[in-house]
N, CA, C and O atoms as CSV, one atom per row, in Angstrom:
chain,resi,resn,atom,element,x,y,z
A,1,MET,N,N,260.131,-100.691,123.626
A,1,MET,CA,C,260.650,-100.588,124.819
A,1,MET,C,C,261.447,-101.544,125.279
A,1,MET,O,O,262.002,-101.108,126.287
A,2,ALA,N,N,261.791,-102.660,125.039
A,2,ALA,CA,C,262.070,-103.886,125.586
A,2,ALA,C,C,263.757,-103.872,125.863
A,2,ALA,O,O,264.353,-104.949,125.832
A,3,ASP,N,N,264.575,-102.476,126.164
A,3,ASP,CA,C,265.769,-102.997,126.481
A,3,ASP,C,C,266.242,-101.383,127.557
A,3,ASP,O,O,265.759,-100.282,127.293
A,4,SER,N,N,266.840,-101.523,128.255
A,4,SER,CA,C,266.893,-100.306,128.958
A,4,SER,C,C,267.696,-99.089,128.534
A,4,SER,O,O,267.752,-98.102,129.267
A,5,ARG,N,N,268.426,-99.153,127.164
A,5,ARG,CA,C,268.050,-98.213,125.862
A,5,ARG,C,C,267.720,-97.224,125.830
A,5,ARG,O,O,268.095,-96.055,125.916
A,6,THR,N,N,266.520,-98.116,125.617
A,6,THR,CA,C,265.437,-97.434,124.588
A,6,THR,C,C,264.676,-96.657,125.533
A,6,THR,O,O,264.072,-95.624,125.245
A,7,PHE,N,N,264.754,-97.471,127.267
A,7,PHE,CA,C,264.084,-96.877,128.305
A,7,PHE,C,C,264.502,-95.424,128.926
A,7,PHE,O,O,263.862,-94.491,129.411
A,8,LYS,N,N,266.055,-95.713,128.648
A,8,LYS,CA,C,266.971,-94.155,128.840
A,8,LYS,C,C,266.472,-93.293,127.733
A,8,LYS,O,O,265.961,-92.258,128.159
A,9,GLU,N,N,266.470,-93.384,126.780
A,9,GLU,CA,C,265.964,-93.016,125.468
A,9,GLU,C,C,264.670,-91.770,125.758
A,9,GLU,O,O,264.670,-90.547,125.616
A,10,VAL,N,N,263.639,-92.740,126.220
A,10,VAL,CA,C,262.260,-92.256,126.372
A,10,VAL,C,C,262.638,-91.212,127.823
A,10,VAL,O,O,262.351,-90.018,127.737
A,11,TYR,N,N,263.045,-91.550,128.640
A,11,TYR,CA,C,263.308,-90.885,129.718
A,11,TYR,C,C,263.942,-89.771,129.557
A,11,TYR,O,O,263.381,-88.799,130.064
A,12,GLU,N,N,265.372,-89.488,128.779
A,12,GLU,CA,C,265.597,-88.258,128.405
A,12,GLU,C,C,265.108,-87.449,127.752
A,12,GLU,O,O,265.278,-86.254,127.994
A,13,GLN,N,N,264.040,-88.079,126.297
A,13,GLN,CA,C,263.267,-86.808,126.198
A,13,GLN,C,C,262.246,-86.249,126.535
A,13,GLN,O,O,261.947,-85.094,126.231
A,14,TYR,N,N,261.280,-87.378,127.527
A,14,TYR,CA,C,260.100,-86.869,128.189
A,14,TYR,C,C,260.536,-86.021,129.547
A,14,TYR,O,O,259.965,-84.946,129.733
A,15,PHE,N,N,261.282,-86.358,130.264
A,15,PHE,CA,C,261.756,-86.091,131.613
A,15,PHE,C,C,261.454,-84.389,132.087
A,15,PHE,O,O,260.685,-84.131,133.013
A,16,ALA,N,N,262.226,-83.243,131.253
A,16,ALA,CA,C,261.877,-82.463,131.581
A,16,ALA,C,C,260.619,-81.859,131.500
A,16,ALA,O,O,260.318,-81.042,132.371
A,17,ALA,N,N,259.773,-82.141,130.534
A,17,ALA,CA,C,258.175,-81.595,129.917
A,17,ALA,C,C,257.801,-82.038,131.275
A,17,ALA,O,O,257.590,-81.216,132.166
A,18,LEU,N,N,257.701,-83.489,131.488
A,18,LEU,CA,C,256.947,-83.801,132.533
A,18,LEU,C,C,257.224,-83.314,133.423
A,18,LEU,O,O,256.480,-82.369,133.688
A,19,LYS,N,N,258.054,-83.495,134.155
A,19,LYS,CA,C,258.435,-82.419,135.408
A,19,LYS,C,C,258.193,-81.257,135.266
A,19,LYS,O,O,258.050,-80.721,136.365
A,20,TYR,N,N,258.023,-80.303,134.101
A,20,TYR,CA,C,257.336,-79.111,134.214
A,20,TYR,C,C,255.645,-79.656,134.096
A,20,TYR,O,O,254.715,-78.930,134.446
A,21,SER,N,N,255.555,-80.304,133.839
A,21,SER,CA,C,253.910,-80.554,134.042
A,21,SER,C,C,253.860,-80.660,135.633
A,21,SER,O,O,253.314,-79.886,136.419
A,22,ALA,N,N,254.519,-81.733,135.874
A,22,ALA,CA,C,254.650,-82.402,137.677
A,22,ALA,C,C,254.561,-80.768,138.483
A,22,ALA,O,O,253.691,-80.530,139.321
A,23,MET,N,N,255.254,-80.090,138.204
A,23,MET,CA,C,255.605,-78.476,139.267
A,23,MET,C,C,254.630,-77.501,138.620
A,23,MET,O,O,254.867,-76.295,138.559
A,24,ARG,N,N,253.376,-78.142,138.076
A,24,ARG,CA,C,252.355,-77.094,137.810
A,24,ARG,C,C,251.224,-77.590,138.854
A,24,ARG,O,O,250.395,-76.775,139.261
A,25,TYR,N,N,251.201,-78.979,139.296
A,25,TYR,CA,C,250.458,-79.503,140.268
A,25,TYR,C,C,251.067,-79.187,141.697
A,25,TYR,O,O,250.463,-78.475,142.499
A,26,VAL,N,N,251.951,-79.598,141.891
A,26,VAL,CA,C,252.867,-79.919,143.335
A,26,VAL,C,C,253.540,-78.549,143.560
A,26,VAL,O,O,253.655,-78.192,144.733
A,27,GLY,N,N,254.040,-77.662,142.497
A,27,GLY,CA,C,254.725,-76.537,142.961
A,27,GLY,C,C,256.099,-76.431,143.585
A,27,GLY,O,O,256.636,-75.427,144.053
A,28,ASP,N,N,256.635,-77.866,143.485
A,28,ASP,CA,C,258.168,-78.224,144.060
A,28,ASP,C,C,258.941,-79.400,143.439
A,28,ASP,O,O,258.830,-80.616,143.282
A,29,GLU,N,N,260.132,-77.972,143.060
A,29,GLU,CA,C,260.981,-79.171,142.239
A,29,GLU,C,C,261.240,-80.721,142.690
A,29,GLU,O,O,261.275,-81.701,141.946
A,30,GLU,N,N,261.391,-80.686,143.945
A,30,GLU,CA,C,262.213,-81.942,144.341
A,30,GLU,C,C,261.141,-83.326,144.647
A,30,GLU,O,O,261.381,-84.533,144.612
A,31,LEU,N,N,260.140,-82.725,144.890
A,31,LEU,CA,C,259.133,-83.184,145.255
A,31,LEU,C,C,258.512,-83.656,143.918
A,31,LEU,O,O,258.590,-84.881,143.837
A,32,ALA,N,N,257.940,-83.105,142.879
A,32,ALA,CA,C,258.366,-83.307,141.174
A,32,ALA,C,C,259.037,-84.662,140.808
A,32,ALA,O,O,258.546,-85.678,140.317
A,33,CYS,N,N,260.301,-84.370,141.194
A,33,CYS,CA,C,261.085,-85.288,140.936
A,33,CYS,C,C,260.767,-86.674,141.121
A,33,CYS,O,O,260.797,-87.551,140.258
A,34,ASP,N,N,260.398,-86.805,142.571
A,34,ASP,CA,C,260.251,-87.847,143.555
A,34,ASP,C,C,258.982,-88.488,142.552
A,34,ASP,O,O,259.093,-89.675,142.247
A,35,LEU,N,N,258.244,-88.015,142.236
A,35,LEU,CA,C,256.966,-88.653,141.679
A,35,LEU,C,C,256.795,-88.918,140.366
A,35,LEU,O,O,255.854,-89.541,139.875
A,36,LEU,N,N,258.064,-88.256,139.591
A,36,LEU,CA,C,258.210,-88.561,138.267
A,36,LEU,C,C,259.027,-89.991,138.521
A,36,LEU,O,O,258.796,-90.961,137.800
A,37,GLN,N,N,259.977,-90.042,139.578
A,37,GLN,CA,C,260.764,-91.430,139.782
A,37,GLN,C,C,259.343,-92.688,139.582
A,37,GLN,O,O,259.189,-93.730,138.946
A,38,ASP,N,N,258.693,-92.036,140.322
A,38,ASP,CA,C,257.495,-93.315,140.671
A,38,ASP,C,C,256.975,-93.429,139.452
A,38,ASP,O,O,257.130,-94.551,138.969
A,39,VAL,N,N,256.244,-92.430,138.589
A,39,VAL,CA,C,255.918,-92.697,137.219
A,39,VAL,C,C,256.936,-93.182,136.382
A,39,VAL,O,O,256.390,-93.837,135.495
A,40,PHE,N,N,257.976,-93.175,136.262
A,40,PHE,CA,C,259.212,-94.106,135.323
A,40,PHE,C,C,259.505,-95.650,135.895
A,40,PHE,O,O,260.049,-96.524,135.220
A,41,VAL,N,N,259.133,-95.784,136.998
A,41,VAL,CA,C,258.971,-97.111,137.521
A,41,VAL,C,C,258.130,-98.084,136.815
A,41,VAL,O,O,258.306,-99.134,136.197
A,42,LYS,N,N,256.844,-97.094,137.248
A,42,LYS,CA,C,255.630,-98.057,136.876
A,42,LYS,C,C,255.711,-98.141,135.281
A,42,LYS,O,O,255.215,-99.020,134.576
A,43,LEU,N,N,256.457,-97.016,134.870
A,43,LEU,CA,C,256.571,-97.549,132.910
A,43,LEU,C,C,257.681,-98.755,132.971
A,43,LEU,O,O,257.486,-99.576,132.075
A,44,TRP,N,N,258.305,-98.923,133.441
A,44,TRP,CA,C,259.189,-99.786,133.240
A,44,TRP,C,C,258.934,-101.202,133.597
A,44,TRP,O,O,259.690,-102.142,133.352
A,45,GLU,N,N,257.679,-101.261,134.261
A,45,GLU,CA,C,257.031,-102.340,134.749
A,45,GLU,C,C,255.959,-102.513,133.245
A,45,GLU,O,O,255.620,-103.624,132.836
A,46,ARG,N,N,255.736,-101.822,132.887
A,46,ARG,CA,C,254.763,-102.296,131.418
A,46,ARG,C,C,255.433,-102.037,130.493
A,46,ARG,O,O,255.320,-100.930,129.968
A,47,VAL,N,N,256.173,-102.810,130.097
A,47,VAL,CA,C,257.457,-102.357,129.214
A,47,VAL,C,C,257.031,-102.484,127.821
A,47,VAL,O,O,257.443,-101.586,127.087
A,48,ASP,N,N,256.336,-103.347,127.307
A,48,ASP,CA,C,255.973,-103.868,125.877
A,48,ASP,C,C,254.279,-103.594,125.685
A,48,ASP,O,O,253.667,-104.234,124.831
A,49,GLU,N,N,253.642,-102.672,126.484
A,49,GLU,CA,C,252.305,-102.419,126.622
A,49,GLU,C,C,252.247,-101.384,125.359
A,49,GLU,O,O,251.096,-101.108,125.021
A,50,PHE,N,N,253.165,-100.837,124.691
A,50,PHE,CA,C,252.838,-99.748,123.904
A,50,PHE,C,C,253.213,-100.122,122.352
A,50,PHE,O,O,254.209,-100.639,121.846
A,51,GLU,N,N,251.829,-99.574,121.755
A,51,GLU,CA,C,252.270,-99.610,120.401
A,51,GLU,C,C,252.861,-98.613,119.219
A,51,GLU,O,O,253.372,-98.842,118.122
A,52,ASN,N,N,252.528,-97.296,120.013
A,52,ASN,CA,C,253.458,-97.003,119.443
A,52,ASN,C,C,253.592,-95.353,120.534
A,52,ASN,O,O,253.187,-95.298,121.695
A,53,GLU,N,N,254.149,-94.354,119.893
A,53,GLU,CA,C,254.661,-93.325,120.860
A,53,GLU,C,C,253.540,-92.428,121.343
A,53,GLU,O,O,253.578,-91.956,122.479
A,54,LEU,N,N,252.472,-92.167,120.445
A,54,LEU,CA,C,251.093,-91.401,121.038
A,54,LEU,C,C,250.840,-92.020,122.427
A,54,LEU,O,O,250.644,-91.328,123.426
A,55,GLN,N,N,250.860,-93.570,122.428
A,55,GLN,CA,C,250.421,-93.980,123.423
A,55,GLN,C,C,251.318,-93.726,124.587
A,55,GLN,O,O,250.840,-93.313,125.644
A,56,LEU,N,N,252.404,-93.918,124.468
A,56,LEU,CA,C,253.224,-93.819,125.618
A,56,LEU,C,C,253.491,-92.273,126.315
A,56,LEU,O,O,253.861,-91.837,127.405
A,57,LYS,N,N,253.131,-91.809,125.189
A,57,LYS,CA,C,253.229,-90.107,125.629
A,57,LYS,C,C,251.959,-89.420,126.555
A,57,LYS,O,O,251.858,-88.513,127.380
A,58,THR,N,N,251.068,-90.403,125.913
A,58,THR,CA,C,249.336,-90.077,126.327
A,58,THR,C,C,249.925,-90.588,127.919
A,58,THR,O,O,250.006,-89.766,128.831
A,59,TYR,N,N,250.216,-91.670,128.059
A,59,TYR,CA,C,250.312,-92.775,129.375
A,59,TYR,C,C,251.136,-92.341,130.275
A,59,TYR,O,O,250.960,-92.820,131.395
A,60,LEU,N,N,252.210,-91.386,130.123
A,60,LEU,CA,C,253.346,-90.820,131.019
A,60,LEU,C,C,252.147,-89.443,131.422
A,60,LEU,O,O,251.787,-89.277,132.588
A,61,TYR,N,N,251.617,-88.509,130.236
A,61,TYR,CA,C,251.404,-87.565,131.038
A,61,TYR,C,C,250.439,-87.550,131.859
A,61,TYR,O,O,250.288,-86.754,132.786
A,62,ARG,N,N,249.441,-88.819,131.415
A,62,ARG,CA,C,248.336,-89.002,132.512
A,62,ARG,C,C,248.913,-89.673,133.517
A,62,ARG,O,O,248.452,-89.428,134.632
A,63,MET,N,N,249.612,-90.292,133.461
A,63,MET,CA,C,249.975,-90.751,134.911
A,63,MET,C,C,250.968,-89.726,135.840
A,63,MET,O,O,250.883,-89.867,137.060
A,64,VAL,N,N,251.757,-88.864,135.396
A,64,VAL,CA,C,251.608,-87.922,135.959
A,64,VAL,C,C,251.082,-86.713,136.243
A,64,VAL,O,O,251.640,-85.745,136.757
A,65,ARG,N,N,249.541,-86.881,135.732
A,65,ARG,CA,C,248.732,-85.797,136.112
A,65,ARG,C,C,248.127,-86.577,137.354
A,65,ARG,O,O,248.056,-85.906,138.384
A,66,ASN,N,N,247.692,-87.859,137.419
A,66,ASN,CA,C,247.337,-88.382,138.568
A,66,ASN,C,C,248.258,-88.792,139.204
A,66,ASN,O,O,247.934,-88.681,140.386
A,67,HIS,N,N,249.197,-89.192,139.125
A,67,HIS,CA,C,250.352,-89.398,140.470
A,67,HIS,C,C,250.358,-87.788,141.099
A,67,HIS,O,O,250.756,-87.586,142.246
A,68,CYS,N,N,249.958,-86.871,140.374
A,68,CYS,CA,C,250.308,-85.540,141.441
A,68,CYS,C,C,249.172,-85.383,141.949
A,68,CYS,O,O,249.272,-84.933,143.091
A,69,LEU,N,N,247.595,-85.633,141.456
A,69,LEU,CA,C,246.534,-85.278,141.985
A,69,LEU,C,C,246.281,-86.189,143.572
A,69,LEU,O,O,245.837,-85.807,144.656
A,70,THR,N,N,246.814,-87.588,143.075
A,70,THR,CA,C,246.798,-88.771,144.079
A,70,THR,C,C,247.640,-88.025,145.458
A,70,THR,O,O,247.013,-87.806,146.495
A,71,PHE,N,N,248.783,-87.753,145.359
A,71,PHE,CA,C,249.818,-87.163,146.117
A,71,PHE,C,C,249.212,-85.820,146.597
A,71,PHE,O,O,249.568,-85.458,147.719
A,72,LEU,N,N,248.239,-84.923,145.830
A,72,LEU,CA,C,247.689,-83.453,146.592
A,72,LEU,C,C,246.651,-84.873,147.601
A,72,LEU,O,O,246.972,-85.396,148.669
A,73,ARG,N,N,245.629,-85.089,146.901
A,73,ARG,CA,C,244.607,-85.668,147.759
A,73,ARG,C,C,245.247,-86.225,149.254
A,73,ARG,O,O,244.721,-85.950,150.332
A,74,ASP,N,N,246.238,-86.896,149.136
A,74,ASP,CA,C,246.448,-87.768,150.382
A,74,ASP,C,C,247.217,-86.570,151.171
A,74,ASP,O,O,246.777,-86.114,152.227
A,75,LYS,N,N,248.252,-86.168,150.635
A,75,LYS,CA,C,248.266,-84.830,151.797
A,75,LYS,C,C,247.342,-83.677,152.161
A,75,LYS,O,O,247.263,-83.163,153.277
A,76,GLN,N,N,246.693,-83.358,151.139
A,76,GLN,CA,C,245.136,-83.021,151.897
A,76,GLN,C,C,244.490,-84.285,153.548
A,76,GLN,O,O,244.560,-84.210,154.775
A,77,ARG,N,N,244.121,-84.938,152.885
A,77,ARG,CA,C,243.169,-85.977,154.003
A,77,ARG,C,C,244.297,-85.968,155.292
A,77,ARG,O,O,243.942,-85.981,156.471
A,78,GLN,N,N,245.746,-85.944,154.835
A,78,GLN,CA,C,246.513,-85.909,155.878
A,78,GLN,C,C,246.460,-84.822,156.916
A,78,GLN,O,O,246.547,-84.997,158.132
A,79,GLU,N,N,246.302,-83.650,156.272
A,79,GLU,CA,C,246.275,-82.456,156.663
A,79,GLU,C,C,245.035,-81.798,157.864
A,79,GLU,O,O,245.115,-80.873,158.672
A,80,LYS,N,N,243.873,-82.795,157.509
A,80,LYS,CA,C,242.721,-82.656,157.844
A,80,LYS,C,C,242.897,-83.505,159.045
A,80,LYS,O,O,242.520,-83.010,160.107
A,81,ARG,N,N,243.381,-84.639,159.064
A,81,ARG,CA,C,243.789,-85.679,159.998
A,81,ARG,C,C,244.568,-84.842,161.112
A,81,ARG,O,O,244.327,-85.037,162.303
A,82,MET,N,N,245.252,-84.161,160.806
A,82,MET,CA,C,246.268,-83.175,161.968
A,82,MET,C,C,245.630,-82.234,162.968
A,82,MET,O,O,246.051,-81.900,164.075
A,83,GLU,N,N,244.191,-81.772,162.149
A,83,GLU,CA,C,244.153,-80.649,162.300
A,83,GLU,C,C,243.342,-81.086,163.887
A,83,GLU,O,O,242.775,-82.099,164.297
A,84,GLY,N,N,243.685,-79.565,164.537
A,84,GLY,CA,C,243.484,-79.977,166.480
A,84,GLY,C,C,244.366,-80.466,166.949
A,84,GLY,O,O,244.431,-80.056,168.108
A,85,PHE,N,N,245.466,-81.425,166.655
A,85,PHE,CA,C,246.591,-81.783,167.093
A,85,PHE,C,C,247.411,-81.279,167.176
A,85,PHE,O,O,248.101,-81.133,166.167
A,86,GLU,N,N,247.768,-80.792,168.254
A,86,GLU,CA,C,248.928,-79.643,168.534
A,86,GLU,C,C,250.245,-80.648,168.685
A,86,GLU,O,O,250.388,-81.604,169.447
A,87,VAL,N,N,251.409,-79.947,167.417
A,87,VAL,CA,C,252.798,-80.914,167.384
A,87,VAL,C,C,253.663,-80.868,168.788
A,87,VAL,O,O,254.688,-80.206,168.628
A,88,GLU,N,N,253.592,-81.131,169.452
A,88,GLU,CA,C,254.709,-81.345,170.720
A,88,GLU,C,C,256.166,-81.289,169.941
A,88,GLU,O,O,256.420,-82.091,169.042
A,89,GLU,N,N,256.791,-80.607,170.224
A,89,GLU,CA,C,257.989,-80.335,170.049
A,89,GLU,C,C,259.297,-80.490,170.779
A,89,GLU,O,O,260.493,-80.578,170.499
A,90,THR,N,N,258.635,-80.482,171.688
A,90,THR,CA,C,260.524,-80.516,173.083
A,90,THR,C,C,260.199,-81.683,173.625
A,90,THR,O,O,259.070,-82.128,173.417
A,91,GLU,N,N,260.975,-82.283,174.290
A,91,GLU,CA,C,260.634,-83.393,174.802
A,91,GLU,C,C,260.428,-83.001,176.203
A,91,GLU,O,O,260.332,-83.990,176.931
A,92,ASP,N,N,260.306,-81.601,176.965
A,92,ASP,CA,C,260.077,-81.415,178.419
A,92,ASP,C,C,258.181,-80.926,177.763
A,92,ASP,O,O,257.356,-80.870,178.674
A,93,SER,N,N,257.689,-80.648,176.444
A,93,SER,CA,C,255.843,-80.941,176.597
A,93,SER,C,C,255.639,-82.321,176.320
A,93,SER,O,O,254.487,-82.688,176.556
A,94,PHE,N,N,256.534,-83.337,175.820
A,94,PHE,CA,C,256.125,-84.603,175.913
A,94,PHE,C,C,255.945,-85.094,177.549
A,94,PHE,O,O,255.029,-85.733,178.067
A,95,VAL,N,N,256.941,-84.645,178.025
A,95,VAL,CA,C,256.922,-85.047,179.422
A,95,VAL,C,C,255.710,-84.396,180.298
A,95,VAL,O,O,255.154,-84.824,181.310
A,96,TYR,N,N,255.521,-83.313,179.610
A,96,TYR,CA,C,254.836,-82.631,180.651
A,96,TYR,C,C,253.072,-83.300,180.014
A,96,TYR,O,O,252.283,-83.173,180.950
A,97,GLN,N,N,252.601,-83.711,179.180
A,97,GLN,CA,C,252.043,-84.430,178.676
A,97,GLN,C,C,251.559,-85.665,179.056
A,97,GLN,O,O,250.369,-85.970,179.136
A,98,MET,N,N,252.329,-86.231,179.243
A,98,MET,CA,C,252.601,-87.838,179.757
A,98,MET,C,C,252.295,-87.457,181.388
A,98,MET,O,O,251.385,-88.113,181.895
A,99,ILE,N,N,252.973,-86.456,182.252
A,99,ILE,CA,C,251.985,-86.448,183.432
A,99,ILE,C,C,251.166,-86.061,183.573
A,99,ILE,O,O,250.475,-86.552,184.466
A,100,LYS,N,N,250.638,-84.901,182.801
A,100,LYS,CA,C,249.179,-84.320,182.713
A,100,LYS,C,C,248.081,-85.608,183.031
A,100,LYS,O,O,247.332,-85.860,183.974
A,101,ALA,N,N,248.377,-86.241,181.806
A,101,ALA,CA,C,247.441,-87.785,181.384
A,101,ALA,C,C,247.638,-88.914,182.950
A,101,ALA,O,O,246.770,-89.640,183.436
A,102,GLU,N,N,248.963,-88.723,183.396
A,102,GLU,CA,C,248.686,-89.721,184.542
A,102,GLU,C,C,247.910,-88.929,185.782
A,102,GLU,O,O,247.133,-89.582,186.478
A,103,ILE,N,N,248.083,-87.792,186.001
A,103,ILE,CA,C,247.559,-87.048,186.967
A,103,ILE,C,C,246.375,-87.248,186.640
A,103,ILE,O,O,245.784,-87.361,187.714
A,104,TYR,N,N,245.482,-87.389,185.631
A,104,TYR,CA,C,243.980,-87.134,185.093
A,104,TYR,C,C,243.446,-88.580,185.107
A,104,TYR,O,O,242.271,-88.929,184.992
A,105,ALA,N,N,244.584,-89.384,185.277
A,105,ALA,CA,C,243.690,-90.867,185.581
A,105,ALA,C,C,243.904,-91.228,187.036
A,105,ALA,O,O,243.208,-92.177,187.395
A,106,LEU,N,N,244.850,-90.605,188.149
A,106,LEU,CA,C,244.866,-91.233,189.124
A,106,LEU,C,C,243.415,-90.194,189.864
A,106,LEU,O,O,242.643,-90.603,190.732
A,107,ILE,N,N,243.390,-88.930,189.262
A,107,ILE,CA,C,241.954,-88.255,189.616
A,107,ILE,C,C,241.230,-89.328,189.344
A,107,ILE,O,O,240.892,-90.025,190.301
A,108,ASN,N,N,240.850,-89.692,188.076
A,108,ASN,CA,C,239.630,-90.247,188.065
A,108,ASN,C,C,239.779,-91.820,188.599
A,108,ASN,O,O,238.836,-92.550,188.293
A,109,GLU,N,N,240.590,-92.265,189.171
A,109,GLU,CA,C,240.752,-93.438,190.041
A,109,GLU,C,C,240.127,-93.092,191.510
A,109,GLU,O,O,239.213,-93.736,192.025
A,110,ILE,N,N,240.797,-91.930,192.115
A,110,ILE,CA,C,240.602,-91.555,193.064
A,110,ILE,C,C,238.630,-91.313,193.212
A,110,ILE,O,O,237.939,-91.809,194.101
A,111,PHE,N,N,238.213,-90.575,192.253
A,111,PHE,CA,C,236.568,-90.097,192.151
A,111,PHE,C,C,235.631,-91.257,191.970
A,111,PHE,O,O,234.410,-91.108,191.992
A,112,GLU,N,N,236.267,-92.498,191.777
A,112,GLU,CA,C,235.491,-93.806,191.535
A,112,GLU,C,C,235.368,-94.218,192.786
A,112,GLU,O,O,234.312,-94.489,193.358
A,113,GLU,N,N,236.866,-94.284,193.385
A,113,GLU,CA,C,236.458,-94.801,194.989
A,113,GLU,C,C,235.391,-93.583,196.031
A,113,GLU,O,O,235.281,-93.777,197.241
A,114,LEU,N,N,234.810,-92.589,195.460
A,114,LEU,CA,C,233.547,-91.789,196.439
A,114,LEU,C,C,232.835,-92.253,196.766
A,114,LEU,O,O,232.879,-93.362,196.233
A,115,PRO,N,N,231.868,-92.178,197.528
A,115,PRO,CA,C,231.096,-92.633,197.857
A,115,PRO,C,C,229.700,-91.822,196.757
A,115,PRO,O,O,229.681,-90.617,196.506
A,116,GLU,N,N,228.734,-92.750,196.291
A,116,GLU,CA,C,227.895,-92.348,194.892
A,116,GLU,C,C,227.558,-90.694,195.237
A,116,GLU,O,O,227.788,-89.892,194.332
A,117,ALA,N,N,226.929,-90.101,196.750
A,117,ALA,CA,C,226.638,-88.691,196.983
A,117,ALA,C,C,227.858,-88.155,196.761
A,117,ALA,O,O,227.664,-87.202,196.008
A,118,CYS,N,N,228.998,-88.246,197.004
A,118,CYS,CA,C,229.997,-87.313,196.486
A,118,CYS,C,C,230.366,-86.983,195.276
A,118,CYS,O,O,230.526,-85.873,194.769
A,119,ARG,N,N,230.496,-88.110,194.826
A,119,ARG,CA,C,230.550,-88.392,193.677
A,119,ARG,C,C,229.676,-87.492,192.481
A,119,ARG,O,O,230.364,-86.850,191.688
A,120,ASN,N,N,228.453,-87.447,192.365
A,120,ASN,CA,C,227.218,-86.855,191.761
A,120,ASN,C,C,227.664,-85.127,192.301
A,120,ASN,O,O,227.720,-84.226,191.464
A,121,VAL,N,N,227.925,-84.895,193.653
A,121,VAL,CA,C,228.254,-83.352,194.229
A,121,VAL,C,C,229.368,-83.117,192.885
A,121,VAL,O,O,229.252,-82.470,191.844
A,122,TYR,N,N,230.560,-84.020,193.476
A,122,TYR,CA,C,231.916,-83.082,192.386
A,122,TYR,C,C,231.776,-83.102,190.715
A,122,TYR,O,O,232.308,-82.500,189.782
A,123,ALA,N,N,230.786,-84.108,190.870
A,123,ALA,CA,C,230.358,-84.075,188.571
A,123,ALA,C,C,230.028,-82.940,188.441
A,123,ALA,O,O,230.564,-82.130,187.685
A,124,LYS,N,N,228.803,-82.678,189.400
A,124,LYS,CA,C,228.192,-81.080,188.990
A,124,LYS,C,C,228.887,-79.985,189.347
A,124,LYS,O,O,228.501,-78.901,188.910
A,125,SER,N,N,229.872,-80.038,190.081
A,125,SER,CA,C,230.521,-78.977,190.401
A,125,SER,C,C,231.590,-78.964,189.188
A,125,SER,O,O,231.971,-77.851,188.824
A,126,LEU,N,N,232.201,-80.313,188.409
A,126,LEU,CA,C,233.166,-80.057,187.259
A,126,LEU,C,C,232.198,-79.302,186.146
A,126,LEU,O,O,232.646,-78.560,185.272
A,127,GLU,N,N,230.863,-79.601,186.317
A,127,GLU,CA,C,230.060,-79.122,185.223
A,127,GLU,C,C,229.727,-77.580,184.828
A,127,GLU,O,O,229.242,-77.014,183.848
A,128,GLY,N,N,230.406,-77.063,186.517
A,128,GLY,CA,C,230.416,-75.465,186.512
A,128,GLY,C,C,229.235,-75.191,187.563
A,128,GLY,O,O,229.280,-74.082,188.096
A,129,LYS,N,N,228.598,-75.707,187.791
A,129,LYS,CA,C,227.554,-75.703,188.728
A,129,LYS,C,C,227.792,-75.047,189.745
A,129,LYS,O,O,228.915,-75.344,190.154
A,130,SER,N,N,227.105,-73.992,190.622
A,130,SER,CA,C,227.606,-73.465,191.513
A,130,SER,C,C,226.942,-74.107,193.099
A,130,SER,O,O,225.968,-74.858,193.037
A,131,HIS,N,N,227.492,-73.781,194.342
A,131,HIS,CA,C,227.009,-74.854,195.351
A,131,HIS,C,C,226.033,-74.590,195.340
A,131,HIS,O,O,225.433,-75.629,195.066
A,132,LYS,N,N,225.287,-73.751,195.474
A,132,LYS,CA,C,223.935,-72.801,195.577
A,132,LYS,C,C,223.118,-74.034,194.708
A,132,LYS,O,O,222.262,-74.758,195.216
A,133,GLU,N,N,223.634,-74.117,193.095
A,133,GLU,CA,C,222.322,-74.767,192.337
A,133,GLU,C,C,222.951,-76.285,192.500
A,133,GLU,O,O,222.059,-77.002,192.047
A,134,ILE,N,N,223.949,-77.062,192.884
A,134,ILE,CA,C,224.219,-78.569,193.372
A,134,ILE,C,C,223.047,-78.833,194.396
A,134,ILE,O,O,222.254,-79.763,194.252
A,135,ALA,N,N,223.007,-77.965,195.409
A,135,ALA,CA,C,222.175,-78.217,196.426
A,135,ALA,C,C,220.994,-78.508,196.403
A,135,ALA,O,O,220.442,-79.441,196.986
A,136,GLY,N,N,220.311,-77.315,195.378
A,136,GLY,CA,C,219.175,-77.475,195.098
A,136,GLY,C,C,218.446,-78.760,193.939
A,136,GLY,O,O,217.265,-79.108,193.938
A,137,GLU,N,N,219.055,-79.049,193.431
A,137,GLU,CA,C,219.431,-80.086,192.218
A,137,GLU,C,C,219.610,-81.418,192.904
A,137,GLU,O,O,219.365,-82.494,192.359
A,138,LEU,N,N,220.317,-81.185,194.868
A,138,LEU,CA,C,220.251,-82.689,195.092
A,138,LEU,C,C,219.667,-82.656,196.402
A,138,LEU,O,O,219.935,-83.382,197.359
A,139,ASN,N,N,218.528,-81.380,196.293
A,139,ASN,CA,C,217.773,-81.944,197.704
A,139,ASN,C,C,218.825,-81.900,198.993
A,139,ASN,O,O,218.702,-82.628,199.978
A,140,ILE,N,N,220.082,-80.729,198.776
A,140,ILE,CA,C,221.312,-80.905,200.071
A,140,ILE,C,C,220.307,-79.701,200.529
A,140,ILE,O,O,219.768,-78.888,199.778
A,141,ILE,N,N,220.186,-79.795,202.015
A,141,ILE,CA,C,219.762,-78.676,202.870
A,141,ILE,C,C,221.024,-78.203,203.400
A,141,ILE,O,O,221.804,-79.025,203.880
A,142,SER,N,N,221.341,-76.858,203.364
A,142,SER,CA,C,222.735,-75.950,203.169
A,142,SER,C,C,222.351,-74.595,203.695
A,142,SER,O,O,221.192,-74.181,203.720
A,143,LYS,N,N,223.737,-73.728,204.245
A,143,LYS,CA,C,223.469,-72.563,204.259
A,143,LYS,C,C,223.018,-71.856,202.789
A,143,LYS,O,O,222.785,-70.648,202.754
A,144,PHE,N,N,222.935,-72.512,201.849
A,144,PHE,CA,C,223.011,-71.612,200.327
A,144,PHE,C,C,221.306,-71.509,200.108
A,144,PHE,O,O,220.754,-70.660,199.409
A,145,ASN,N,N,220.552,-72.697,200.964
A,145,ASN,CA,C,219.253,-73.143,200.724
A,145,ASN,C,C,218.271,-71.849,201.657
A,145,ASN,O,O,217.159,-71.404,201.373
A,146,LYS,N,N,219.337,-71.438,203.031
A,146,LYS,CA,C,218.393,-70.550,203.839
A,146,LYS,C,C,217.958,-68.950,202.885
A,146,LYS,O,O,217.206,-68.116,203.388
């Protein structure tokens, strides 16, 4: 396969069957063609390594399978990484999230400036504890302890 004419012949001879094979894995014709393009680029880089047509054919089918499986594995990993992340689709949502984060940062900044006793009471209220529970835990005498 030392020249482009031979490469073109190989491409034309195997493309349809390889596309069918790729589509069995990925289920999308355009994606299958994209993956095949990568396979043929790799084939071009290995121009003179094949002794016969059987080696070439075996290489092509294995490359298609491996390339499709790698794509599917990477896609699955990407989807798993994205689980739990809500996609923000609008500018308003983005601005809302930004404002919310800044308010949270300001509240934390103010919280850190409180005296330690106040911080303890506030932290326990954020944990969902009632006034009575907080007073009991911190030994605070109040109308709740009566």
